N, C-alpha and C positions, 0 to 999 in steps of 0.2 A: 316400431313391426307398422301393423296397421290402424293405430291410432289416433294419426295424422289426419288419413286419409275418411277415417269417419267421421272424425272431427268436424274437415269439414263440411260432409253430406249431411251430416246431423244438421250443420246451419243452414245448409239448402236446403233442404227436402224438411224443416219446419217454416222455410222464410217462403216454400211454393207448397205446399200442403192443400192449398186450396185453390189450383189452379189448377184448371181444364187448357190440357194442350195441342188439343186440334179445334180449342173457338178460345183463341187469348187476341184482346184486340190487341192489333198493330204498334197502340198509344202505350201500353204498359210494356213493353223491353225497348221500346228507340232513345230514352233518358243518355243522350249520349255523355255522362258522367264516368253513370255503368260500365259500358262498353270502350274503358281506355287504359285499364292494366292488369297485369299478366294475374292480378289477384282474380279479379271476379269474373277472365275469361276460365281460370279455372274452376272456380264456383261454378260455374255456368256447365262446364264440362262435367262434374262430378254429378250430374243430372241420369247420367249416362247409365254410371256404376246402379243408381238405385233402381233399373230397368228390370237391372237381369236377376230373376227366382231363381234359384240355385238347385232347390227342391223337384219341384214345380219342371222349371224344363228340361234339369239336368237330370240326376238322380230318378225321377218316379218316367220320364219320355219314355222309356221302352215297356213300357204296360202298351203302348201300340203294335205291338211288332209281338212273335209268335217268342220273346227270351223270357218275357216278367206280366204277370198280371195285378190283380189290385181287389182292392173289397168286391166289386161290382164287375161284368164284364165291363169293356171297355169298347165302344162303339164302334171307334174307328179298325180295332182288330180285329173285329167278332163282321165288319163290312154291314153293318146297321145304321149308321149318321145316314142326316136327309141334310135338307141344302139347310143349315141357318138364316134367322132372320140378319142377325148381328154375329164378331167371333172377336176374339183379342187375342186369335193368330194374326187376323186382318188389322186390327184398329190399335192390336201394339207396336207392333213396325214402324207404323207409318206415323206412330208421337215421336218417336225414335230419330226419325225421317224432320219429320218439322223441326225438332229441335237439333237436327244437326244443322240443318242448312240455314235456322236461323241464327245458330253460331257462323255459319260459313257468310254467310249476309253484315254480320256486323263487324267481322275481320277485316271486309276489306277496307284498304287504305290504309287501317290501323298502325303503327308502327313503334311497337315493344319490342321488348327484345326475345318472345319464346311466343308472339304470331304464331309461326309453322306450326307447333308443337300442339295447339290446340285448334286447330286449321288440321291436323293430321288424326288428329284423339275425333273430330266429329266427322273426320271421315270414315273412321276406321268406325266406328258406330252406325254409319249412313249403312255400310256393306254388311255390317251384320244383322243389321236391321230387313236390306233388301234379298240375302242367304236364305234365310229366317222364311222370307216372301216367297222365291224362285221357288225354295224346296219344296214347297208345298203347293204353289197356286203356278207356278209354272212364271210366263211372261205378264208380266203388271205393269198400271200405270207409276212410270219412272217422269216422279215427280222431285227434281233439282233448287228448288227455290221455294219457300214461300208465295203458299199463294192469298190474293184477296177473294172478296167473294164473285167478283167479276169477272173475275181472271179466265181464261179461255180454255188456257190448261186443265184445268178440271172439269172438264169433258171429253177430254184429249185421249182417254180408253187403253187398250194393255201396248204397254212397248212391247218386245218383240224377243223371245227370250232371249238371243243372243245378244241384244243389247241391256240387259238389265245383267249379264254375265259380263259384259263390259267394262258394265260402269263399276262392275265390282272389284273389279283387276283394279282399274281407273284409280277409285275413291284409294282402296289399299295398298298402289303400286307410292301414289306420296304419304299414307300415310308411313310406309318403308325408310324413304326418302326424308322426310322430316320432324319421326319422334325419335324419343331418344332412345338409346341403349336401355337394355335391361339392366346391365352393370352400370353406367348412367344415372339411372331413376334410384338406385341405390336403393336402405332400405326409408328413406324417410318415403319416397314416394311410391313404395314395392305398391301395387294392385290396382296400376293403371297402365293405360294400354302402351306397346312396348313397338320400340322398328321388330324383335321377332313374333310378337304375338300379329303386329300384322302381315307377317311373311307366312308364320305358319298357322292363319285364317285362310289363308292367299294357299296355299296346298292343300287345305281340308276345303274350301269352292272347288281348285281345278281338278283336285281327286273325285270330287261328286259329280260335276258336269262330266270328266273324261271320260268316265265309269258309265256314266245314264247313260253319255252318246253310243259308247261304244257297246254297249246291249241293251238299248233304246231300236240303235239304228238308223242316226241321224249325226249330223255336223259331224266335223273334224274332231273324233277324240285323240286322237293322239299330240296334238296339241296344247292339248286341255294337260295331259297325260304327261308335258315336257314341261309345263308350267310348272306342275307338282311337283317334280322334279326337282326342279332349279329352287323352288321359293322352299322346299324341304334343305335339300342339300344345304344352301347357304343359312339356315339354323344351325345343321351340323357341323358347316366349316367355321362356324364364326365362334365359337365355344364359347358362348353365355350361356348357356344351360348344356347338364346331365342328369341322371337317372339318378334320383336319390337312394341311398343307399345305406343309411345310417343304419338302419335297422329294417326290419325286414315288409313286406311289400303291404304288410297290416297297418301299419301302422304310418306310411306315405297320406291313408288317406283318414289320421287324427294332427291333432293338435300336435304334438311330435313335427309333421311332415309341416305344418306352416310357416310363411312366411319370405324371406330375401334369404337366406340362407340356407331355403332347400331350392336347388334348381332346377330341380323340374318342373316348380311351377312356374307358365309363364304371364297366362291370365286368372286368377283366382277372381268370384265373389269374395268380396272381400264381407263377413260381419262382426258384429261386438267382440270384446272381446272375456268379456263376463256377465253375471246380473248387475256387480257395478257400473257396469257400463253397458248397459244395453240399448244401444242406441237402432240397432238391427240384428236380428235371429231369427232360428228354424225349425221347423220341428220334425225334425225329417227321423226324430227318435223314434217318437210320437206313431208318426207313418208305418215304419218299418213295424215295430210293437203291432200293432192295429193291423197289419194286413196289407197297407198300399203299397207293397215295391218284394214281389216276391218271383225267386225262379221260376223257371219249368226245367222240368227235366232232359229236353230241346236246348236247354242255355246249360245247365249240367255235366252235361255230357263231351260238349265239346272240351271241358277238359282233361289232358293228357296221363299214361302214366307214368311216373319217371324213367322210365325208359325209354322216352321223348314218341309209345305212342298209343291209338286211341285204343279205350277201355276191352272194346269188344276185337281187338287187333291183339293186345299184350297179353303177353303169361304171368303179365303183377299183377293183372286188374283180378280179385276178390268179387265170389258171384255169394247172392244173397243165401245160397244153397250152403258156401263155403263159412259163411258169418254171419247167421238168418237176427238180427238188428242193422241198423240205419249208420252201422257206423260202418260198413262192410263195403259201403260205394265212396268212400272217404282216407281209406289204405292207396296209399303208393303212389300217390296222385302226384297233381302239378301241388305246392307249395300254393295259391293262388287260389287252390278251391279251399282250401281253409281260410282264406284272410279275406275273403271273398261273404260268405256260406256260413251260418250260422251255424255254433253248435251244439250239442244240447250238454247243458251247466254251464254255458259260459255268460256271462252277468248281463242282463238287455239296458240295467239304463242304473242311477246312482241309488232310485228306493231298492234297492236287492232283488231286485225281478231277474231272474233265472229263464234261461231259454230252454223249453224243453222240447220236444219230437214231437208232440202231439199238440202244438197249440194250434186252438182250436180259430185261432184269427188266420193261422199259415196256411191257407189252403191245399197250398204245392206238398206247405211242409219244408220247403230251402226258403230262409227269409234272407236277405241279402244284408250286407251289415257292415261299409261300407259308411261313411261317415257316422256311425253309431258312435258316440263317445262316452263309456258308461258314465264317468266320472259328472255327467252335470244331467239335468232333469229334461223328463222328453218331449218338456214342450216351448225347451228353449237354450237350442242349441248353439253355438257361438263358430265350431268349425268352421274355414273355409272351406268354400266347393267352386274345387276348376274347370271355368272355363275353354279352357287350351294350356297343356301337360305334355313336357317333352317327348313322354311316350308318343303319343296321337304323331308327334313329328314322324319318328321314325317308323314306325305303322306306314302313313301314309306314301315314305321313298319307296320300301319293298312293295306297294301294293303296284305304286306306280312305274316302276320299273317293270318291274312283272307282266301289269295288264295293256305299257307298251310295245312293250319288247317281244312275249309271248314266254320268256325268260327270264331269272333271275342268277349274276352267277354269283357266288360263294363265298365272295370277294365281298356285294353290297350285302350280304343273309351278315352276314359278321359286322358291319358296322350300323345293322337297321336291327332287324326282330332279332337276333344272339344275343346282343346286348340286355335285352328285356327274358332270355329265357336266364343270361350271368346271373343278372340279379336270383334269381328265385333258385340258381342250382340246377339248369333243368337241359340235357342233351342238347347242340348245335342243330338246329337244322339245315338240313345239306341238301344239294340233288343229288347226293349217291343214297344217303338215307330216303329220302323217299323211294327211288328206284326198287329200292333193296325190296320194298317193303310196302310197294305197290302202293302205297300214296300216289296224290294229288297234288301241288307244288299250289297251286290257287288257294285249291280246299286250307294246305296246311297254311297257306296266309291269311286268310280267310280265319281260321278256328283262331290265330294268335290274338286280331283283331278283336274276335269276341271273348278270348280270357284275358285276354290284359285290359280292354274296358269296359269289361261289366257293369250292367249297370248304371254309364255315364251320359248314356243318350243316343249313345250315335245306330244301331241294331234296324230302328223304323228306317231312316234314310239309307241305310246300308242293302237293305234287301228291295229298297224302293229300286235306288240304282242299279243294283246287279240283275230288277228283272227275275227274283225271283220268289216274289210277295205272293205271285197268283197258286205258288207249290206252298212256302208256308203256312200261309194265317190260313188258310180253309183246313190247314191239321188238327187235332185233339190236342188240347191242352192239359199235358197230363205233369203229379207229382213222384209225389217217392214212390219207390217199389212199396210195396203192402206188406206190412206186420201186424197182423191179425190182434197180436197179444201187446203190439203201442201204439198202432194208431184205432181208433174209434171214429163209430159213425164215414163215415168212408163210402164213397160210389166208386167201385174199383170194375179197373176194366177184365177182359178176358186176362189179358197175357199180367196182369194180378200188378197195375202203376192205379195211384187214387186220379181218378179222370177228377179235372175241374170243369172239363169244356168238352163237347162229341166234337166231332165233324158234325154235322148234322146242322149246329148251331153258329155254323162259321163260314164269312165268304168272301168272294176278291175277285169285283168285276175285272177284268186286264183291261176293260173300255172303257174301263169311266174310274177305278178307287187309284191311276195312279199320279192323281191330282186330288187338290181339296176342291167342295164344289165355293164356289168364290159368294158370301154373301148377299143376299139377294136388296139387305136396302144400299147397300154399295153401286149396284146395277141400276138401281131404282134412283140414288145420287145422279148416278151418270148422264141419264138422261138416255143411259142402253146404247152409251159408248163402248160402257165395257160389258164385255162377249160370255156366258157360263161357258166353266169348263166344257167336255164335252162329254154329253150323257145327263148332266145334272139335271 
């Protein structure tokens, strides 16, 4: 399954652990003997996969938003960040870009059987890195070759946003044309970038840029939304992937959902197989157990009742007066709620600890449980974390169709969102249902995205591209409805919810905060050709 890729990663990781990718002397990587066979190019490409830190980059990323909090206030979420001197948000993507450029240069005029696959992987990860930069900083320096200290391009300044987007598309188009399909990779190479990974990621980028342009009022949004539609539709039509349905939704994020057999996995971040093969592990269980990833009330309110209606519209919703315990909120709800949020009495890890409602580390009293593997110790967890999965492709298709056309047909809903609802036996979303109950189709599409992709690192980018950050981030952060015989030592709001952070301590400057501040070190090193983002 993942043992072969892990072995190669471990060899490369051990051999390169002392290399600073920012400052590698040219002579260290110019050995003609190394860059002459598929095995070595494959090993070189494996370095990309070591860069992805699933827990921090994916699972914990929502603490920047209104849907999750950690043990301490998040400076992005509450609007207190300052311009840093240096930042991994800038440095890490450029390390990936440096390594991709190196592989691409060393692959020129090399005549080996799989050279275009390795070039495709390099371009996929270069696009991945540039999208991370684009979504935070906007236009950034576009570096498409390795640079020496005296290269003028070191001081070339920032490319226009549109140039960066086009370069991402170009790289992903090359990757889609030259990478093997998911099926061709097979179990042996499961975990490598594939054709469907390139297309799925292109859909993500195009949906982001199309909706950002639409709601921020610039560019040609329909063009990008159409790109998202075509890319996602291609993945859907090629038949390489489908939704995991072996067990309920919870098991998608357990060991049962791992591996090539689960065709929902498009691109995972792969970890070791256990203590006896502990090449790479993560501690997401300990992070959850200690309150580093807590859902907010705003997040859990997105889950519908089993009749397909929001809790504030459904006759099936149970009130705290009707059932004065925390269980009331979980009654008659979309099964994904109980698959996503910890319940009292559920085991937390191999030590036998059980979750309880008043866990002091969990301020909101809603602990996420995706990737919580109770058979493993909380400091070393080996479950893979999905970077790209098929459910996102379906959601991208539905949203892009709606935002491009201003409407979506029931037929398109049936081949996208309603497949997700079928998996958990929820009623279909239809135009007639929306009209009959006074709902808004855009809101319901966004709700489905929130519920399906909870704590998978999408929420912050979503509120940025939809231009609602100035509405949602300054709002108070609250947790569960307060029961005095259950929750102790809590600050409570006037409407009886646990108060985690008041609105007085949260701020979003719409003239500044839609982009990150560029680290001052990068501006200084560019001799001033890199210009800081507005109002930072």
